[in-house]
N, C-alpha and C positions, 0 to 999 in steps of 0.2 A: 941479571937482567931483568926489567921489569914490564910484563905486560898487561898491558889497563885497554883493553878493546871498546871500541864506540861510546865509549863514555858520555860525550855531547850527543850525539843521536839519542841515547839512548833516557837521556834525562830530557831532552827538546821537545819529545813526545809525552812525554810522562803531561797529564790533565792535570790543573791548578783552580781548586777549588780554595779561595779566600772568605770564609767567613766569616765574620765580628762572633765572639763569642756573648753567649749574654748574662749580666750580672745581674747576680741574685739579688732580695732587699737586705740580704745581712752584707753590710763588705768588712771587708778586714780587718780594715784600719790601719793598714800600713805605711802612708804618708802620715799617718799620725804619730804609730812606734819611731819613723824615723827622722821626725822634726822632735821627738824630743828628749833622744838619744844622742842625734847628732851622728847616727851610725847608719850606715845603708849595707846590708851584710849580702853576698854574692858567693851563690851553692855553685861548685864546678864541679868536673867529672878530670882529674889527675893524669889518666893515659889514654884520653882519644882526642890524638891531634889528627888535621891543622885546628879543629874546630874547640876544645877545651881540654888542656893538659898542663901537667907542672914541668918547665923549662927544665933545662942544667941545673940552673941555680935553685930548681925548687920551688919559681915561683909561678904564678898561675899566668896561663898565654892564651891563645887562639883566636878564630876567628868570635865564639860565640860569647868569647870573656871582653872583646873589645865592643861588642854590642852591647855588653850590659853594661860596661862602663860607658859608656854612650848616656845609656838609660840614668845614671846615677847621678848621672852629672844634670839631667834634664829634671831630678827629680829635685836636685839642689836650689835648682833658678825657679821652679816652682814654688819649693817652701820659701825661697828668697833668705836661703844661709849661706854663710861668707865661703864659709869651708862645712868640707861631707867627709867625715872617714870613710873608707871606701875598704870590708874587710870580706877577705875569702874562707869559705868553710869546704873542704872538700865533702862530696859527699858521694854515695855509691848508688849503682842501678836500683837497689832496693829500699835504700830509705830516705832517696830523693825529695820523693812527695811527702814521704811522714812530716820532714825538715822544712816544708813550704808549711804545711796544713801547720806546726806548732808554734809557726813565726820563725823559727833559726835563721832562716834566711829568708833575704824580702825578696831572691829571684833565685830562678836556676839557669843557668847558659851552661851548654852543653849539646849532645844530639839526643834534644827530646822530641819525640813525635808526637804532633797533634789529635787527637783522636779523640772521636763521639765518647768514649766510654771512659776513656782518664774527664774529660773536661765533668762529668759529674761530681768532682773533687774537688780540680784544681782548675784555674784560669790561666791563658794561653796569650800571649800578644799575638799579632799580627804575625804574617807565616816571615823566616827569616832564609829558608834554604829548602831547597829541593834534591832528594837524593832517592835512594830507590834501596833493595836488600838485594843483596851480591855476593856469590860465595867467593874466595883464595885457598887457592890450592900450593903445593910446590909445583913448580915445572920440570918434571923430572922423568917427561914421557907418558906418565899415569895420572894428568890433572882433571879436573872436575872443571869441564866447563857449561852443565847444564844440572836442571836439580832432578831428571833422570840419571844422570852419572852418579849420583850415590847412594843406590840400589844397591844393599849389603855392604854399605859402609858408616863408617862415622863424623860426623860434622858436630862439630862446636859453635856455641852459641850462647850470649849473654844473659846469664839470670837476670828473669822479671824483665826485659824486653821487649817491643812490638816485637820486634824479629822473633823473637821465639814463639809465639805466638801465629803469626803468620806463615811462619816455614812450617812448624808442625800442620797446620791445614792444608797447605799449599802442597804436602808431601802424600797426609792420606787421601786427598783428592785423587792423585794423580796415581795413586795405590804405588808411589815408592816404598818399599821398607829398607828405613836407613835408621840409624841409631843417634837422638840427639843429645849429645851431652851440655848439660849445660854449666855453665865458666862461671865465675866470679868476675874477669874483668878482660879487656879486651888483651893484655900483655898474658896472661894463662891462657887464653885461647891458641895467642902465638906460639907460647911455648910448646903447648900440647900438641900443636900442629909440626912445630918443626921436631920434636921427640917421636913426631910417628905415632901419638896415641890416637888423632881422629887423622881423619882424611882429608877434610877441608876445614875451612870455619867463614861461617856466614855471621853478615853485619852490613850494616848500612853502606854503600858501595862509597861515599866521604871516608868512612874512618877505616874502612881495607887501603885507600888508597894512602893516609897515611901512617899508616902502621907500618906500609911497607917502604917507603918513603922515609920513613926514621929507621929502617934495620939497618946496623953497618957492616952487617957480611957480604961484603961484594961476590962471596963464592956461592952465594944461596941465590936461586932463581924463583921467582914467584907468578901466580898466576892468577889474573883475577877475570872473570868471566863478566863476558859485555853482558848475558842478558839478566835483565832485573826481572826479581821475582814477586816484587810489591812496589808501591810509590809509598813517599814515608816524606810527610811535611814537617818541617822541623818549625820549633817555634817556641820563644822565651814563656816556661810557664812560670807561677806566680799564683797566690791567691784565692781562693773561689771566688766568686762576687764581691770582687774589691774592684770596680768598673772606676772609683777614684783614679786609685794607679796604675791601672791596665790603660786608663788613657793616656798619663805620662810617660807609659813605654811605649804607646802604638804612635803619639806626638815625636818621641825621639824616634823615633825608625820610621814614620811619613818623613818626617826632614831630612832624616840620611838618606834615602832614600832618592827623594826628591831632589838634594843639590848634588848627587851623585858622587858624594862622598862616602858612601858605601862602594866604590870601586876600589880606590885606596885600601880598604880594610879586606879587599877581596886579593886586591894581589898581593898584599902583605904575606897572605897563610895560604895563599892558591897562585902562586908565580909559578912557582917552583913545579906545577902541573907541567906547563908550557902552551898552556892554553887559556882562552879570552873564555870568561861566564858562559855558560849556555843559552839557548833558547830560552831552555825553563826558568832560569835562574834571572835573566834579564826579565822573564812575564811577569816572576813573582814581585819584584822589584818596583816593576810598571802599577801592579794591581796596588801593590801596597805604598805606594805614594800618592794617600788621604789629602786632599786640601783642607789648608787651615777653616 
């Protein structure tokens, strides 16, 4: 049994700020590299359904992955190439930005929160999704419904994520004595929760929903708290200061939003939720529908 409360309401109340990142004088030359090699490399997370994950056949899949495919096609058209070899490289929370900086990947798709501190070292497309930090626990009579319920308990959080920093700050500000356990992946966090090693798992709400929906043991009952403890604006990450490639990415997303085709991608990956896009998500698409 799955309890997901107030998901649409929580996200529809979240504020949206869609600032366009500034480009530095030093362009990273992503398009030049793609034109020279004929290869477009997408970095993706393997365990964050329905945003970015490896499916049953081990193939990259998810909402963000499909958006990156659209950007790849836009790059092909922009460069006038007859074909483009799209390759995928699995990344982790710890090495994903390093692989952008090194040029190992051209774009990062997953659950990446766009922050001002991150914008000092990597670039971002316009926003792609609106979510927020939430708590997952077992619905066994002692579930975690709010941050205060974490007092004296352990909570798993992905290492190297914005959720970790935000949660630590919220707990400190609230005087909540909880132990944060850093985990390498969402799968490891779920495993720790099932084993009773932690009392809750904190992550973006969309990640928690995806992980719960992907569980196959119907005898287990999960609870996702409806209250969000943060606002997480997601975007695709790319090389810092690469204005030309950022324009290609933003053009691809803007056309996708303006045409309404993004709804088909959303329904493909979020249709299992049984609900339409939230008001916040629709507003994000509208704000991102930049005219030509």
